[in-house]
Wavefront OBJ file of the C-alpha trace (Angstrom):
o trace
v 170.881 206.913 -108.212
v 167.876 207.427 -105.992
v 167.992 206.526 -102.325
v 164.857 205.779 -100.394
v 165.002 206.278 -96.678
v 162.950 207.529 -93.815
v 164.124 210.998 -92.867
v 164.246 211.713 -89.158
v 164.106 215.346 -88.184
v 165.754 215.713 -84.821
v 167.655 218.513 -83.166
v 170.468 219.253 -85.562
v 170.069 218.162 -89.166
v 167.858 215.557 -90.844
v 169.347 212.123 -91.334
v 168.384 208.875 -93.051
v 167.422 205.885 -90.966
v 167.697 202.299 -92.155
v 169.715 202.845 -95.321
v 173.155 202.137 -93.856
v 172.761 198.769 -92.168
v 175.760 196.622 -93.100
v 173.620 193.543 -93.793
v 171.108 195.337 -96.055
v 172.818 194.463 -99.382
v 173.178 190.800 -98.377
v 169.551 190.656 -97.228
v 168.419 192.249 -100.495
v 170.412 189.696 -102.476
v 168.786 186.847 -100.544
v 165.319 188.312 -101.090
v 165.929 188.765 -104.827
v 167.290 185.241 -105.287
v 164.442 183.849 -103.189
v 161.908 185.634 -105.371
v 163.527 184.273 -108.534
v 163.490 180.729 -107.109
v 159.843 181.161 -106.095
v 158.823 182.242 -109.605
v 160.855 179.450 -111.247
v 159.266 176.778 -109.032
v 155.807 178.258 -109.612
v 156.281 178.169 -113.390
v 157.628 174.606 -113.178
v 154.667 173.389 -111.122
v 151.654 175.245 -112.565
v 153.047 176.594 -115.826
v 153.311 180.130 -117.130
v 150.182 182.247 -116.973
v 149.629 185.210 -119.299
v 146.490 186.591 -117.668
v 147.634 188.575 -115.690
v 151.367 188.213 -116.256
v 152.316 188.447 -112.585
v 155.002 185.791 -112.955
v 156.847 187.936 -115.496
v 156.419 191.052 -113.362
v 157.763 189.368 -110.233
v 160.564 187.738 -112.216
v 161.660 191.156 -113.495
v 161.351 192.563 -109.967
v 163.550 189.726 -108.644
v 166.204 190.442 -111.268
v 166.110 194.164 -110.417
v 166.509 193.447 -106.682
v 169.460 191.138 -107.372
v 171.153 193.696 -109.634
v 170.775 196.507 -107.097
v 172.063 194.257 -104.309
v 175.098 193.154 -106.337
v 175.938 196.764 -107.209
v 175.623 197.722 -103.568
v 177.826 194.818 -102.479
v 180.466 195.911 -105.003
v 180.485 199.411 -103.528
v 179.236 201.011 -106.744
v 175.604 201.486 -105.853
v 173.510 203.457 -103.428
v 175.829 203.375 -100.435
v 179.021 204.538 -102.158
v 180.593 207.517 -100.501
v 178.134 207.702 -97.635
v 179.346 207.927 -94.094
v 177.422 207.531 -90.871
v 177.281 211.299 -90.413
v 175.822 212.095 -93.860
v 172.818 210.954 -95.834
l 1 2 3 4 5 6 7 8 9 10 11 12 13 14 15 16 17 18 19 20 21 22 23 24 25 26 27 28 29 30 31 32 33 34 35 36 37 38 39 40 41 42 43 44 45 46 47 48 49 50 51 52 53 54 55 56 57 58 59 60 61 62 63 64 65 66 67 68 69 70 71 72 73 74 75 76 77 78 79 80 81 82 83 84 85 86 87
């Protein structure tokens, strides 16, 4: 699975910054659920719009964020096997 991180080149070897924070999976889960709630409330209030289908796109994005966060919280996803010394 791909990992996105900012690589810091310092004396020694490059390392990832920001991809190992212990609250990152929980924060991602909250963001994904919040996005899904936002889209659901928007559809309930103004209805579904097909032109452009941004509600569907953001709904799919919310589901993807939730799935990645759940996998990461289960220890199966991006952070599995990483230690603080490695990227």
